[in-house]
C-alpha positions as CSV (number, residue, x, y, z in Angstrom):
1,M,-2.7,0.6,-2.6
2,M,-1.4,3.6,-4.4
3,V,-2.6,7.2,-4.4
4,S,-2.4,9.4,-7.4
5,V,-2.5,13.2,-6.9
6,R,-2.5,16.0,-9.4
7,R,-2.4,19.8,-9.1
8,G,-5.8,21.5,-8.6
9,V,-7.1,19.4,-5.8
10,G,-8.2,22.5,-4.0
11,G,-10.5,23.6,-6.7
12,S,-14.3,23.3,-6.7
13,A,-14.5,21.2,-9.9
14,M,-12.0,18.4,-10.1
15,S,-11.6,14.9,-11.4
16,P,-11.1,12.0,-8.9
17,L,-7.8,12.5,-7.2
18,L,-7.2,9.5,-5.2
19,A,-7.7,5.9,-6.4
20,L,-7.1,2.9,-4.2
21,R,-5.9,0.3,-6.7
22,S,-5.9,-3.3,-5.8
23,T,-2.3,-4.5,-5.6
24,G,-2.6,-7.3,-3.0
25,T,-0.2,-5.3,-0.9
26,L,0.0,-1.7,0.2
27,L,2.6,0.0,-1.9
28,C,4.0,2.1,0.9
29,L,2.1,5.1,0.3
30,A,-0.9,6.6,0.7
31,L,-2.1,10.4,2.7
32,G,-4.4,10.0,0.7
33,S,-7.3,10.8,0.9
34,L,-14.1,8.7,-1.5
35,H,-17.4,7.5,-3.0
36,C,-19.2,4.7,-1.4
37,G,-21.7,2.0,-2.9
38,L,-24.4,-0.5,-1.9
39,A,-23.2,-2.9,-4.4
40,A,-20.4,-2.6,-6.9
41,G,-21.5,0.0,-9.4
42,D,-24.7,1.0,-7.6
43,G,-23.3,4.1,-6.1
44,G,-24.2,3.5,-2.5
45,I,-22.6,2.4,0.8
46,R,-22.1,-1.3,1.6
47,L,-20.4,-0.9,4.9
48,V,-20.7,2.0,7.3
49,G,-17.8,2.6,9.6
50,A,-18.9,3.8,13.1
51,G,-15.5,3.3,14.8
52,L,-13.6,6.4,16.0
53,P,-10.0,7.1,14.9
54,C,-7.2,5.0,16.3
55,T,-9.4,1.9,16.5
56,G,-7.6,0.1,13.6
57,T,-9.4,1.9,10.8
58,Q,-6.2,2.3,8.7
59,S,-5.5,-1.5,8.9
60,L,-9.2,-2.0,8.0
61,V,-8.8,-0.1,4.8
62,V,-6.2,-2.6,3.6
63,A,-8.1,-5.6,4.9
64,L,-11.3,-4.6,3.1
65,E,-9.4,-4.0,0.0
66,H,-8.4,-7.6,0.0
67,L,-12.1,-8.5,0.3
68,G,-13.2,-6.4,-2.7
69,Y,-14.2,-3.2,-1.0
70,K,-13.0,0.4,-1.6
71,S,-12.7,2.3,1.6
72,C,-12.6,6.1,2.2
73,H,-10.6,7.1,5.2
74,G,-10.0,10.4,7.1
75,V,-6.3,10.4,6.2
76,F,-7.3,11.2,2.6
77,F,-9.2,14.4,3.3
78,W,-6.1,16.6,3.6
79,L,-5.5,16.1,-0.1
80,N,-8.9,17.5,-1.1
81,T,-10.1,20.9,0.1
82,T,-13.4,20.6,-1.6
83,M,-14.2,17.4,0.4
84,R,-13.0,19.1,3.6
85,R,-15.3,22.0,3.0
86,R,-18.4,19.9,2.2
87,W,-17.9,17.6,5.2
88,T,-17.3,20.5,7.5
89,E,-20.6,22.1,6.4
90,Y,-22.4,18.8,7.1
91,T,-20.6,17.8,10.3
92,H,-20.2,21.2,12.0
93,E,-22.5,23.7,10.4
94,G,-25.8,21.7,10.1
95,G,-25.5,21.5,6.3
96,P,-27.2,18.7,4.3
97,L,-25.6,15.3,3.7
98,E,-26.1,15.2,0.0
99,P,-23.2,17.5,-1.1
100,A,-20.8,15.8,1.4
101,L,-21.9,12.3,0.3
102,G,-21.6,13.4,-3.3
103,T,-17.9,14.0,-2.9
104,L,-17.6,10.4,-2.0
105,L,-20.0,8.8,-4.5
106,E,-18.4,10.4,-7.5
107,Q,-15.2,8.4,-6.8
108,G,-16.8,4.9,-6.5
109,Y,-16.0,3.9,-2.9
110,D,-18.3,1.7,-0.9
111,V,-17.0,1.9,2.7
112,T,-16.7,4.9,5.0
113,L,-14.1,4.9,7.8
114,D,-12.7,7.3,10.3
115,I,-13.4,11.0,10.7
116,P,-15.2,12.9,9.4
117,T,-17.5,10.3,7.8
118,V,-17.8,8.4,11.1
119,Y,-20.1,11.3,12.3
120,A,-22.6,10.4,9.4
121,W,-22.9,6.8,10.6
122,K,-26.5,7.2,11.6
123,D,-27.6,9.1,8.5
124,L,-25.8,6.7,6.2
125,A,-27.3,3.6,8.0
126,D,-30.7,5.1,7.5
127,R,-30.1,6.1,3.9
128,Y,-28.7,2.6,3.0
129,P,-30.9,0.1,5.0
130,D,-29.2,-2.9,3.4
131,S,-25.7,-1.8,4.4
132,K,-23.9,-3.2,7.4
133,V,-22.3,-1.3,10.2
134,I,-18.9,-2.0,11.7
135,L,-17.8,-0.5,15.1
136,T,-14.0,-0.9,15.5
137,V,-12.9,-0.7,19.2
138,R,-9.8,-0.9,21.3
139,D,-9.2,-3.2,24.4
140,S,-10.3,-0.3,26.6
141,P,-11.2,3.4,26.5
142,E,-7.9,4.2,28.2
143,R,-6.0,2.2,25.6
144,W,-7.8,4.1,22.9
145,Y,-7.0,7.5,24.5
146,S,-3.3,6.6,24.8
147,S,-3.1,5.5,21.2
148,F,-4.9,8.6,20.0
149,A,-2.7,10.9,22.1
150,A,0.4,9.3,20.8
151,K,-0.3,10.3,17.2
152,L,1.8,13.0,15.6
153,H,-0.4,16.0,16.4
154,F,2.4,18.6,16.3
155,P,4.8,17.7,13.4
156,D,7.9,19.7,13.2
157,G,11.2,19.8,11.5
158,G,11.5,17.8,8.3
159,I,8.0,16.4,8.6
160,L,6.4,19.8,8.9
161,A,8.6,21.2,6.1
162,A,7.6,18.3,3.8
163,M,3.9,18.7,4.6
164,G,4.2,22.4,3.9
165,Y,5.8,21.8,0.6
166,V,3.1,19.3,-0.4
167,A,0.4,21.8,0.7
168,W,2.1,24.6,-1.3
169,Y,2.5,22.4,-4.4
170,Y,-1.1,21.3,-4.5
171,S,-2.7,24.4,-2.9
172,L,-4.0,22.4,0.1
173,D,-4.4,25.0,2.9
174,L,-2.3,23.3,5.6
175,D,-3.6,25.5,8.3
176,G,-7.1,24.7,7.4
177,F,-6.3,21.0,7.5
178,W,-5.1,21.4,11.2
179,E,-8.3,23.2,12.1
180,F,-10.3,20.5,10.3
181,L,-8.6,17.8,12.5
182,S,-9.2,19.8,15.7
183,Q,-12.9,20.4,14.8
184,N,-13.5,16.7,14.3
185,Q,-11.7,15.8,17.6
186,R,-13.6,18.4,19.5
187,K,-16.9,16.9,18.4
188,I,-16.3,14.0,20.7
189,G,-14.7,16.1,23.5
190,C,-11.0,15.6,22.5
191,D,-8.4,18.1,21.2
192,F,-4.9,16.8,20.9
193,R,-3.5,20.0,19.7
194,A,-4.2,21.5,23.1
195,E,-2.5,20.7,26.4
196,Q,-3.8,17.4,27.7
197,T,-5.1,18.1,31.2
198,P,-6.9,15.5,33.4
199,E,-10.2,17.2,32.6
200,L,-9.6,17.0,28.9
201,R,-8.5,13.5,29.0
202,K,-11.6,12.5,31.0
203,R,-13.9,14.4,28.5
204,C,-12.2,12.7,25.6
205,I,-12.6,9.2,27.1
206,D,-16.2,9.9,28.0
207,G,-16.8,10.9,24.4
208,Y,-15.5,7.6,23.1
209,V,-17.6,5.6,25.6
210,T,-20.8,7.7,24.8
211,H,-20.2,7.4,21.0
212,N,-19.9,3.6,21.2
213,A,-22.9,3.2,23.5
214,E,-25.0,5.3,21.0
215,V,-24.0,2.9,18.1
216,H,-24.9,-0.1,20.2
217,R,-28.3,1.5,21.1
218,V,-29.3,2.4,17.5
219,I,-28.0,-0.4,15.3
220,P,-29.6,-3.8,15.7
221,S,-27.2,-6.6,16.7
222,D,-27.7,-8.6,13.5
223,R,-26.6,-5.5,11.5
224,L,-23.6,-4.5,13.7
225,L,-20.2,-6.0,14.1
226,V,-18.2,-4.8,17.1
227,F,-14.7,-5.6,15.9
228,N,-11.3,-5.5,17.6
229,L,-8.5,-6.1,15.0
230,K,-6.9,-8.6,17.3
231,E,-9.7,-11.0,16.3
232,G,-8.4,-11.2,12.8
233,W,-10.2,-12.3,9.7
234,A,-12.8,-14.7,11.0
235,P,-15.5,-12.4,12.6
236,L,-15.1,-9.9,9.8
237,C,-15.5,-12.4,7.0
238,K,-18.3,-14.1,8.7
239,F,-20.1,-10.8,9.1
240,L,-19.6,-9.8,5.5
241,G,-20.4,-13.3,4.1
242,V,-17.0,-13.7,2.3
243,P,-14.3,-16.4,2.4
244,V,-11.3,-15.9,4.8
245,P,-8.2,-14.9,2.8
246,D,-5.1,-17.1,3.0
247,I,-3.0,-14.2,4.3
248,H,-2.2,-12.7,7.7
249,F,-4.6,-9.9,8.8
250,P,-2.9,-6.6,7.8
251,M,-1.7,-4.2,10.4
252,R,-0.8,-1.2,8.5
253,D,-0.3,2.6,8.9
254,I,-1.5,3.8,5.5
255,T,-0.5,7.4,6.3
256,K,3.2,6.5,5.6
257,G,2.2,4.9,2.4
258,V,0.1,7.9,1.4
259,T,3.0,10.3,2.0
260,M,5.4,8.2,-0.1
261,D,2.9,8.0,-3.0
262,I,2.5,11.7,-2.9
263,F,6.2,12.5,-3.2
264,K,6.6,9.8,-5.9
265,D,3.8,11.4,-7.8
266,M,5.3,14.8,-7.4
267,M,8.8,13.7,-8.5
268,D,7.3,11.9,-11.6
269,E,5.5,15.1,-12.5
270,K,8.6,17.3,-11.9
271,L,10.9,14.9,-13.9
272,S,8.6,15.1,-16.9
273,M,8.1,18.9,-16.7
274,N,11.3,20.2,-15.3
275,F,14.2,17.8,-14.5
276,R,14.5,16.0,-17.8
277,P,15.2,19.1,-19.9
278,F,17.7,20.1,-17.2
279,L,19.4,16.7,-17.3
280,W,19.5,16.9,-21.1
281,F,21.4,20.2,-21.0
282,S,23.4,19.6,-17.9
283,P,26.6,18.8,-19.7
284,L,26.4,22.3,-21.3
285,V,25.6,23.9,-18.0
286,L,28.6,22.3,-16.4
287,A,30.8,23.3,-19.3
288,Q,29.7,26.9,-18.9
289,W,30.4,26.9,-15.2
290,W,33.9,25.4,-15.8
291,C,34.6,28.2,-18.3
292,V,33.4,30.8,-15.8
293,W,35.6,29.3,-13.0
294,R,38.7,29.3,-15.3
295,L,38.0,32.9,-16.3
296,C,37.7,34.0,-12.7
297,R,40.8,32.1,-11.8
298,C,42.7,33.8,-14.6
299,C,41.5,37.2,-13.6
300,C,42.3,36.6,-10.0
301,R,45.9,35.8,-10.9
302,R,46.2,38.7,-13.3
303,Y,44.7,41.5,-11.2
304,C,44.0,40.3,-7.7
305,G,47.3,38.7,-6.7
306,Y,47.2,40.2,-3.2
307,C,43.7,38.8,-2.5
308,C,44.6,35.4,-3.8
309,R,47.7,35.2,-1.7
310,S,45.7,36.2,1.4
311,M,43.2,33.4,0.7
312,G,45.9,30.8,-0.1
313,G,45.1,27.9,-2.5
314,S,45.9,27.4,-6.1
315,A,45.6,31.0,-7.1
316,S,48.3,32.0,-4.6
317,K,50.6,29.2,-5.9
318,G,50.0,30.5,-9.3
319,N,51.1,34.0,-8.4
320,K,54.3,32.6,-6.8
321,A,55.1,30.7,-9.9
322,A,54.6,33.8,-12.0
């Protein structure tokens, strides 16, 4: 899987920015960051993801790619401010589904996974009655909470600096992205950018339990797969009616892949625009600096003997020789 990013992702009118290309393996990314279809080319959703974050949705992106699906995932939303805005309007401000869904459909994806699209699971299931619904789960609500809490919610140092540079380079509004994540977490009673008190922990776990129970209540059992990634290919392929691949079920963190693809894309662009001309003229630049250094050294020996002697070095030796 590889993500391609170009400047202008924060604009209101843009070409598709992120393309998950079948490679058979995940080319150590991805963030990125969505158009979903009923059948290939139909412009609809084939598979609706109802599982909350940290239930294996990133690995499922890779698994479904092997089965011929294109999945949109929450990790890709930080690369597209237009998508963030449309889905915020739908999810948190009571806006219509159509504009938000449109940001996905224009890019040809047929699976929705993770936040914020998970909050549209009921509307998407109604809109696409022939689609199937997958509810990814962990071994227990407590294990889910622990996994979610262990995520990097407060990046600092080099990671934060790198994210800041990417956000500046592509005009991504990094502060807006953190608020976007918090908004989506708070919708189920969680907020991992706040201090984790016992009360907040309980509210978050209750949100997970309530969400899953609602999916069970609404979606008929013949249309729903409750899936723990530990089960591997068999139940997933049976549910989708496809052959089991002759490979191990992938367990991947696509965030790392997204990040690497972003920087590779940036470096390719910078090389073509900036670095290649510099490399072409670098011998001349080095020669100029050498000449300046020689001139300064000569002037130091001629006029600044006292200073050179006080600093030591070759200039001092040169004055002694003189």
